[in-house]
N, C-alpha and C positions, 0 to 999 in steps of 0.2 A: 461222491467217494467210491463207490464201486467202479463206475464205468471204466475205469482202465482194464481192471481184469477182465471185462466181458466184452470190451472192444477190441482186443487181440487178438488178431489173425480171421478179424470176421467182412467180409463184403458189403454187408449192408446190417443196421440196428434195425428195432422195430417197438414197438409198445410192450412186448413181453419181455423181450431184454432188456430194458428198463427195471423191470421188477426184478428179474434176474440181479442186476446192478444193484437194487439198493437192500437185498440181502446180504450181497459183500461188502456195501459201506457199512451194514449196521455190526458185522462182525469184526471189521476196522473198528470201528468206535470203541466195541467191547473192549477190543485190545489195547488200544489206544487210553482207554481209563482207566482199565487194569494197572496200567506202566504209569500212570500219571498217578496213582493213588498209593504208591509208593514215596514220593515227592514232595506234593503238595497237596492241601484239601480241591478238591474238585469244583469247590464255587470260589474258588480263588481267581483273581486275575492270570496267573500262570497258567491255570489248567486251561482259563477262555479261551486264551492267545492261544496255548496249542492246539487245541480243538478246533479253533477258526484257521490258522495256516494248516492245519492237515487236510481239511475240507479244500480248502482253495489251492492247494498245492496238485492233489489227488484229483480235484475238479476240473482243475485247468488241462491237465493229461489227458483225462477222460473227453472231455469238452473237445479239444483238439483232433483225438481219436475221431471220435462220433462225427464230427465234420468231414474229416476226409476219406471216411466210409460212407457217410449219405444214411439219411433216416428216411426208413417207408412209411406213410402218412396213412392210415388205414381207410377205407371206406365205413360209415357207420349205419347200419339200417335199423329200421325200424324197432325191432326187440333190441340191439342194442340199446338204441337211446331210451327204452324203457328202462333196462336194466342200469343205466348211468343215472336216472334220473332215481329212481330206488335207491339204490348205492349212495347219492348225494345228500337225499334226506336222512336216511339213517346216520349218517358220518355226521351230519350237522344236526341231529339229535343226541349223539352223544358227546358232540363236544361242549353241548349245554349244559349236558346231567354232570358230565364229571365236575362241575364246576360248583356242585352242590355235596350233600354229605358224604362223607367215607365211612361206612359200615361196617365193613371188614373186622371181624375180633381180633384176629392177628395184625391188624393195620396199629389200632393202639396197642397193642404184646409188644410189639418189637417190629414192624416192618419198618414204620415210617422212624423209629427210632436210627435204624440200622445204616438208613437211606442218611440221616441228618449228620452220624456221626462220618462217612462217606464224604459228606458235602462241607462238613467244616474242620477235619482233619486229617492229617492223615493215616495210613493203615496203623493201627494202635497193637499193639503186641501183647497178645493174650487178654482181649477184650470180649472174649468167649466166657473168661472167668469171672465176668460181671455178670450176665446173664446170656444160658447158653445158644437162644438163638439168633444173638445178635452174631455169630461166628460161624452159622451155615456157610457151606461153600458155595454160593450159588451169586450168578453175576448181577441180579435185579436190581439191588442198591446201588451198582457202579451206575448203570442206567438210570435209575431211579433219580438220581444224584445228577448227572449229565444232563437231564433235562430241565435241571433247574439252574443253568446256567446264562445266567440274560435277566430279562424282564422277571418270570415264574419264579425266580426264587423259593421260597421252601413250596410253595404249592405245585412245584415242576414235576412231583412223582405224579399228580393226577394224567397225566400227559402219557406216561411210560406202556399202559396198556391197551390206549387208543391208539397207539402208533403201532403197534403191531396191529391191529385189527384194522386198520388204514394200511397198512403190507399186505395184509390177506386181500385187500379189494383189489389191490393193483395187479396184485398175481390173477387173481381170474378176471379182470380184465383185459388184460394184455392178451392173456390166453384168447378170450372170447372176440378181440379185437383182430387178430392176426389167422389166419390160414396156413396149414390147413388144421383142422379141430382136431383133437386127440381123446384121448379117455380122459385125459390129466385136465382139458378144460371143464369137460362135464363133473370130475371130481369137485377142482375148483369151485363153480356155480353152487354145488349141494355143501360143502363145505360153509362156504357164505350163510346157506339156507338154515345149518343145522347151530351153528355160533351165534349167530347176530340175534335172533329173536330174543332167546335167557338173557343174551348178557346188554342188551336195550331192557328187559324187565325188571333185571337185577342189575342196573349199573351204578348203584350206589356202594355193592360188596363185591363186584366182580374188577368195575374200570377204573371207577375213580381212586380205589384202593391199590396201595403199591404191590399185590399177591402175585408170584412168579405162576400161578397156576394156569393163567389166560395167556400169556406170553409160549409157553410151554406147548398149551394144547395146541397155536398158532404154529408153530413152528414145526410140531406132528402132523399136523394138518400139510403145511408146504411140502414137508418130505411124501407124503401120501400124493401130493400132484404129481410131482416129479415121479418117483418111483413110477408112478400110473403111466407116465409118459414115457420111462424107459422101457417100458412092457407091451406097450401100445404095440410096437415095431413099425411105427410109421415116426416121420420127422416132429420133432416137438414143435408145438404151435410158433410159428414165426423164424423158424430156422432151417427152411426148406435146404439151404445150402449146405446143412450141415448131417453126419448121422446124428440120430439123436442122444445117445449116450455121451458125445462130444462138446454138449452144453449139460447137458441132466448128472452128468457124474460128479464132476466138482461142487458142481450147486450141492448135491445129496452131500458129498463131505463137509464143505464147510455147513450145512444145516443141522447134521449130525453133533457137530463139534459147538455149535452154539447152543442145542438140545441140549448136552449136556451141560455146558456151563448153568446151564438155564434148574436143570434138575437133575442132578448125579444118577439118581434112580433109573433113570432112562439109558443106562449103558446096556443094558442085553439088548432091549430094541435098538437102541441105533447101531452098534456092534452087528446085528444079525442082518441088518438092513444094508450095510455096507459089506458084510461077505458076502451076501448072495449078488448084490449087484457087481461086485469083484469077478464072481465065479460067472456071471451070465456075460461078464466083456470078455472075459477067459476064452467062455465060448464060440463067442461070436470072433473072437481073433481081434479086437476094436484095441490095437496097440494107440493109437491116438486118443483114445478117453482116458488110458490111465494117462500118456503125458502130459493131456492136458488138467487132472487132478494134482500135478505136482505145488502149484501156487497154493490152492487151499489146501493140502494135507501140509504144507510150511507155515501157512497162518495160523491152523489147528495147532500146531505144534508149539508156535510161541503161546496162541492161546492157554494151553494145558501146562507150560512151563508158568505162566504168570500166575494163574489159580492155584498151580502148586504153591508157589510162593505167596501169596496172599492167606491161603489155609493156613500155612506154617505160619505167618503171624499173630493172623486172628485168633489160631485155637490151638495149632499144635500136629491138628490133626490133619490127611490128605482128605477133603470131603467131608469133612464135619456134617453132620454126625454120624457119618459112616467109618468103619471102623476100617477105613483102605489100609493105610499105614501110617503111622505116626513120624513127629521130627525129634528129635533131641534135643531140644530147647527148655530154657526153665519156668517158660511161660504156658508150658501145657496145658490145658484143659484136661480136667478127671476125664477119664475113658466113658467113654458117650453110648455106651452097651444099654447103664440104666436109662438112660432119657429116648433112645429111641425103641428099646421094650416098651416100655412104658406110655409111649405116642403109638406102638403097633397095636398095644393090649386094648387101648381107648379105641381106637377105629375100628376093633374087632368087634368088644362090647363092653362100650362105658360102663355097663352095670357089673361087671366081672371082670375088671382090664387086668387085674393078677392072673389068672388061669388063663386068660384068654392069647397071651403071648407063644403058649405052645399047643401043638394037637390041632383037632381040629373041630371042639365041640361049640366054637365061637361062631360055625355058620349059621345054624339054627337061629339064633338072635339078632344074626346081621340081617339072614332074610326076611325075618321078621319085620324088620325096620324098612325094608326097601316099598311100601306103599307110600311111607310119609316123604319120601324124597322124589325130587324132578324129574333125576339123571334118568332112573332107569326107565321112566315111564317113556321119557322124551325118544332114549334111544332104542327101546324097544318099539316104536311106531315109525323110526326110521325103519331098522332092521324088516320090518314087517312089508312096509313098501318096496322097498329094496327086492324082498324076495318072490315079490308077485309080481315085480316088474322083469325078474330074471325066468321066471316061470312064463311070460308076456313074449319074452326075446325068442324063446322056444319053442311057441305055441305059432308067432308071426315067421318061423324057419329061419330065422338070420341067426347069425356064427356066433356062441356064447366064449366060446374058447375058454372052457371051463379050468382047465390045467392049469392056465396063465392067469387066471383069477385066484383059484385055489392057493399055488407059486406065489402071488401079489399078496394076499393074507399072512402070509406065514410070519413075517417079521411084525405084524400086530398082532397075531395069538401068543407070540413068544412074551410079547409086550404085557398083552392081559395077564396069563400066567403068571409073569413075574410079579406084577400088581398085584393080585388076587392071594397069591401063597406066600411073599415075601414080604411086602410093604404094607404100608397101611391102608386098608381096603375102603377109605374114605374114596368117592367117584373123583372128586376134584383130583386125588393122584393119580389115577388111570384115566382121566380125560382123555389123551393123546391118544395112546392104544385103540381105544373104545369107539371114539367118534372117528377117528381114520378109517378102523375097520367098517363103519355102517357108511363112511362118505364114500371109501371104496366101492363097496356094492352097490350102492345107489347108480354112484358116476358111472361103474360100469355097463350097468344096463340101461341106462339113459342115453350113452353112446351107442350102444350096439342098437338101438331104438332109432335113433337120430334124432332124437327129443330136445338136445342141447339150447338151441333158441329159445323153444317154447317153454322149456325147462327155468332158462334166466329169467323170462317176462313174468312166467308167475311167480317165482322167488322173489322179484321184486315188487311187485304187487305186495306181495305178504311181510316184505318186511319193511314196506309203508304203513301196511293196518296194525306191526307190529308195533312201530314208534308212535303211532297214534295212540291204541290201545295204553302203550305204557304211561305217555306224557298224562292221558286224563286220570288214571287210575295209581299210579305210583308214583308221580313227581310230588316231592314236598317241598312245596312255597311257602313255607311257616318255619323256615330252619333260621339260625343266628345267621347274622353277614357281617362277612369281615371284608374291608373295600382298603386296597393294596393301589398306590399310584408307582407308575412308572414312566418319567418323561410327561408329566400332564395328560395319563391316560389310567381312568380308574377301575379296577378290576375286581366284582363282587364275588366272594365264594364263600361257600358254608364253613363256620368252625369244624376243625377237626383236630382228634387227640394231639396233642404234641407232647414230645420227651419233657423230662423232666428238668433235662441239664442245662445251663444256660451257654449260650454260643461266645466264645469268648477269642480277642486276637489270638492267632493260631502262630508258636514260634517254635523251635525246638528245644529252646531255653524252659519254656515251660512246659512243654511234653515231657523233659527228662524231669 
């Protein structure tokens, strides 16, 4: 679906550009799902036909253009083979474990229910009045419902977070296979090494469950990859015929829009990144990059309009539970300030959440809880390794480009400050800027040292070890099993907490 956007104006295509096309296609799919949700249930025959027609039409155009331009087949080195094998084992492991337990607390609380409402009914006016989280202004339920079109049905939500992780591997692999390898290539390899081990270890909580935390993390890391490639001053991987920003700037725009649709609290980070990118291209006098961004801006504008229309229907608030703006509709939910304050206070200090909504007295209890969590230790280890590698770069008299690195970190620092000071400081809400900053530091040093192929091989071996350890220690083989059949093929999945409403035959008369 994304090939028509990427193949336009290119003389040759490569594997790296297929990854870019995948992000374009995903954004189009989100916009299509939002539009269909106003008219039909997303698990209806009409929605399925519309999705297939869109895929066929855009895919045909993209493939025809790709055939005219030609495709560069990359040569695969030994280190790349090691990388591919490690990724294959990791993805196969995730594909198996997502059929198992669904243990995220929010999955049973509202995430599965939100997905089922999107799958079985058009957008319901005032749904947030039934239960506030059902009106949250993110597109994760739309994507989770779309993955259930076809044989997966009610279990389609299991696939959505794994899809984002696979697209991240496609991005990293495409850059690794193509030349020249930029800082973005190293950042992509590091992103895989940082994200996959904890995701495999806690796959039942983070991957099998339809939580938007993982997609938001992945999209932020991909933004870091393209941002690093833009700043590297050399052509993007596989795009040696074009200036770097001519291919990266439109992708930065569309990824920023996709990120905001998944997690509206990332607006300050996304706008800072786009503002700095625009200023950089104005300084470079790169008018072509700005012109190439017009299609991305157009798609994002459509996405924002559809998101606002959906928010108006679900809750009567734009980006609920944020109080960005309200709509004058009779089904408008109560002001979400109380809900937002309770969530903020509980994330800061669950033992005294009322007083934690204001002031800074909550920082002490928050710091005392850090040793009991995995996130700070994992991030701290990555940061220390990155700083040691930066020192090694200076000792080897390689060019470090400190000012460029600090400039690259600015959006992520803004995102971290906003996360810590204004949003719930649970780490999952700040994963994107936190992991992105660490990945940038590590990738920057690895690229300057010229260690990208070595690190890719080591990362692949580490992924295999993590998959093996997770299989032995974490996988529960005694869960209750449910068997579903589709065209004579049986699929076994673990039981998951289902919503308490019964699916009915939808019609506009029954809805009214």
